[in-house]
BABALO-184394 format. One record per atom (N, C-alpha, C): residue in three letters; x, y, z. Coordinates in pm, 1 decimal. Layout:
BEGIN
@residuo:Ala X:X Y:Y Z:Z
...
END
This chain:
BEGIN
@residuo:Unk X:1016.3 Y:293.3 Z:-2443.7
@residuo:Unk X:890.9 Y:342.7 Z:-2383.1
@residuo:Unk X:878.2 Y:312.6 Z:-2244.1
@residuo:Unk X:865.7 Y:418.5 Z:-2158.3
@residuo:Unk X:831.9 Y:353.2 Z:-2042.9
@residuo:Unk X:682.5 Y:362.6 Z:-1997.0
@residuo:Unk X:643.1 Y:248.7 Z:-1937.0
@residuo:Unk X:491.5 Y:235.3 Z:-1889.5
@residuo:Unk X:482.6 Y:239.6 Z:-1737.8
@residuo:Unk X:386.9 Y:338.5 Z:-1709.3
@residuo:Unk X:332.0 Y:351.1 Z:-1547.7
@residuo:Unk X:271.0 Y:246.1 Z:-1547.1
@residuo:Unk X:324.3 Y:117.5 Z:-1477.5
@residuo:Unk X:232.6 Y:17.0 Z:-1435.3
@residuo:Unk X:132.7 Y:53.1 Z:-1321.8
@residuo:Unk X:155.4 Y:118.7 Z:-1240.1
@residuo:Unk X:85.7 Y:188.1 Z:-1141.5
@residuo:Unk X:-70.8 Y:231.0 Z:-1196.1
@residuo:Unk X:-43.6 Y:307.7 Z:-1282.8
@residuo:Unk X:-163.4 Y:365.8 Z:-1330.4
@residuo:Unk X:-251.4 Y:264.3 Z:-1449.2
@residuo:Unk X:-152.6 Y:174.1 Z:-1509.4
@residuo:Unk X:-213.0 Y:73.9 Z:-1576.3
@residuo:Unk X:-295.1 Y:-27.9 Z:-1513.1
@residuo:Unk X:-249.2 Y:-58.3 Z:-1406.9
@residuo:Unk X:-309.5 Y:-145.2 Z:-1286.3
@residuo:Unk X:-420.9 Y:-94.2 Z:-1236.6
@residuo:Unk X:-424.6 Y:47.0 Z:-1207.2
@residuo:Unk X:-535.1 Y:96.3 Z:-1160.4
@residuo:Unk X:-650.7 Y:113.8 Z:-1239.1
@residuo:Unk X:-609.7 Y:127.0 Z:-1412.6
@residuo:Unk X:-732.2 Y:132.0 Z:-1502.3
@residuo:Unk X:-774.9 Y:-6.8 Z:-1508.8
@residuo:Unk X:-695.8 Y:-125.0 Z:-1490.6
@residuo:Unk X:-746.8 Y:-261.4 Z:-1505.5
@residuo:Unk X:-828.6 Y:-294.1 Z:-1417.0
@residuo:Unk X:-780.0 Y:-252.6 Z:-1296.1
@residuo:Unk X:-875.7 Y:-282.5 Z:-1145.4
@residuo:Unk X:-987.3 Y:-225.8 Z:-1183.8
@residuo:Unk X:-991.6 Y:-117.0 Z:-1190.1
@residuo:Unk X:-1120.6 Y:-5.1 Z:-1221.6
@residuo:Unk X:-1229.1 Y:-94.8 Z:-1301.4
@residuo:Unk X:-1166.8 Y:-134.3 Z:-1436.8
@residuo:Unk X:-1245.4 Y:-183.3 Z:-1557.3
@residuo:Unk X:-1279.5 Y:-339.6 Z:-1498.8
@residuo:Unk X:-1202.9 Y:-389.8 Z:-1421.4
@residuo:Unk X:-1223.2 Y:-536.2 Z:-1354.5
@residuo:Unk X:-1357.0 Y:-537.6 Z:-1278.1
@residuo:Unk X:-1319.9 Y:-434.8 Z:-1183.4
@residuo:Unk X:-1449.7 Y:-447.8 Z:-1091.5
@residuo:Unk X:-1592.3 Y:-390.3 Z:-1130.6
@residuo:Unk X:-1583.3 Y:-323.7 Z:-1257.9
@residuo:Unk X:-1683.8 Y:-240.4 Z:-1292.9
@residuo:Unk X:-1769.7 Y:-366.7 Z:-1394.7
@residuo:Unk X:-1685.7 Y:-456.9 Z:-1473.0
@residuo:Unk X:-1747.8 Y:-563.8 Z:-1534.4
@residuo:Unk X:-1772.0 Y:-707.5 Z:-1444.4
@residuo:Unk X:-1681.2 Y:-687.7 Z:-1323.9
@residuo:Unk X:-1737.1 Y:-790.7 Z:-1239.4
@residuo:Unk X:-1877.3 Y:-795.5 Z:-1189.7
@residuo:Unk X:-1918.7 Y:-656.0 Z:-1171.3
@residuo:Unk X:-2066.8 Y:-628.2 Z:-1136.9
@residuo:Unk X:-2150.7 Y:-689.8 Z:-1234.4
@residuo:Unk X:-2101.1 Y:-694.5 Z:-1344.9
@residuo:Unk X:-2200.5 Y:-725.5 Z:-1473.9
@residuo:Unk X:-2187.5 Y:-870.0 Z:-1503.7
@residuo:Unk X:-2059.0 Y:-924.3 Z:-1554.4
@residuo:Unk X:-2038.7 Y:-1036.3 Z:-1596.6
@residuo:Unk X:-1892.9 Y:-1087.4 Z:-1552.1
@residuo:Unk X:-1897.1 Y:-1171.5 Z:-1437.8
@residuo:Unk X:-1769.2 Y:-1193.0 Z:-1368.6
@residuo:Unk X:-1666.1 Y:-1268.3 Z:-1474.4
@residuo:Unk X:-1723.7 Y:-1356.0 Z:-1567.9
@residuo:Unk X:-1656.7 Y:-1461.5 Z:-1660.6
@residuo:Unk X:-1567.9 Y:-1330.9 Z:-1742.5
@residuo:Unk X:-1650.7 Y:-1279.7 Z:-1801.1
@residuo:Unk X:-1612.1 Y:-1179.3 Z:-1885.3
@residuo:Unk X:-1491.7 Y:-1073.9 Z:-1844.1
@residuo:Unk X:-1496.8 Y:-1026.3 Z:-1705.3
@residuo:Unk X:-1431.6 Y:-951.9 Z:-1656.4
@residuo:Unk X:-1292.6 Y:-1035.4 Z:-1652.0
@residuo:Unk X:-1295.9 Y:-1179.8 Z:-1608.9
@residuo:Unk X:-1183.2 Y:-1231.0 Z:-1595.1
@residuo:Unk X:-1092.6 Y:-1263.2 Z:-1723.2
@residuo:Unk X:-1170.6 Y:-1286.4 Z:-1847.1
@residuo:Unk X:-1095.6 Y:-1322.4 Z:-1950.1
@residuo:Unk X:-1058.9 Y:-1168.4 Z:-2027.2
@residuo:Unk X:-1127.5 Y:-1043.5 Z:-1980.9
@residuo:Unk X:-1102.1 Y:-947.2 Z:-2040.0
@residuo:Unk X:-964.1 Y:-906.5 Z:-1956.9
@residuo:Unk X:-954.6 Y:-929.0 Z:-1846.8
@residuo:Unk X:-828.6 Y:-909.1 Z:-1785.9
@residuo:Unk X:-704.1 Y:-999.6 Z:-1826.4
@residuo:Unk X:-730.4 Y:-1114.0 Z:-1825.2
@residuo:Unk X:-611.0 Y:-1202.9 Z:-1900.6
@residuo:Unk X:-562.0 Y:-1140.6 Z:-2019.1
@residuo:Unk X:-637.5 Y:-1092.2 Z:-2100.5
@residuo:Unk X:-613.3 Y:-1061.0 Z:-2231.6
@residuo:Unk X:-548.5 Y:-941.3 Z:-2240.3
@residuo:Unk X:-593.8 Y:-849.4 Z:-2149.0
@residuo:Unk X:-507.5 Y:-717.3 Z:-2130.8
@residuo:Unk X:-380.6 Y:-737.3 Z:-2078.8
@residuo:Unk X:-357.2 Y:-831.5 Z:-1986.3
@residuo:Unk X:-212.4 Y:-863.6 Z:-1931.4
@residuo:Unk X:-125.5 Y:-926.5 Z:-2042.5
@residuo:Unk X:-156.6 Y:-1003.3 Z:-2114.0
@residuo:Unk X:-87.0 Y:-1079.8 Z:-2224.7
@residuo:Unk X:-39.8 Y:-976.6 Z:-2324.5
END
Protein backbone atom coordinates (compact mmCIF):
# COMPACT_ATOMS: atom_id res chain seq x y z
CA UNK A 1 0.00 0.00 0.00
CA UNK A 2 1.38 3.38 -0.94
CA UNK A 3 0.93 6.25 1.45
CA UNK A 4 0.63 9.81 0.25
CA UNK A 5 3.03 11.33 2.76
CA UNK A 6 2.28 14.87 1.64
CA UNK A 7 -1.37 14.61 2.63
CA UNK A 8 -0.47 12.68 5.77
CA UNK A 9 1.95 15.39 6.83
CA UNK A 10 -0.60 18.06 6.01
CA UNK A 11 -3.15 16.37 8.26
CA UNK A 12 -0.64 15.97 11.08
CA UNK A 13 0.45 19.57 10.74
CA UNK A 14 -3.16 20.71 10.77
CA UNK A 15 -3.96 18.76 13.92
CA UNK A 16 -0.69 19.87 15.47
CA UNK A 17 -1.43 23.55 14.89
CA UNK A 18 -4.97 23.11 16.20
CA UNK A 19 -3.88 21.38 19.38
CA UNK A 20 -0.87 23.62 19.89
CA UNK A 21 -3.31 26.45 20.51
CA UNK A 22 -5.03 24.42 23.21
CA UNK A 23 -2.36 22.21 24.76
CA UNK A 24 1.23 22.35 23.43
CA UNK A 25 2.45 19.30 25.36
CA UNK A 26 -0.49 17.21 24.16
CA UNK A 27 0.13 18.23 20.57
CA UNK A 28 3.78 17.27 20.80
CA UNK A 29 3.08 13.83 22.23
CA UNK A 30 0.19 13.20 19.83
CA UNK A 31 2.43 14.08 16.90
CA UNK A 32 5.16 11.75 18.12
CA UNK A 33 2.75 8.85 18.56
CA UNK A 34 1.30 9.47 15.09
CA UNK A 35 4.73 9.27 13.47
CA UNK A 36 5.75 6.08 15.27
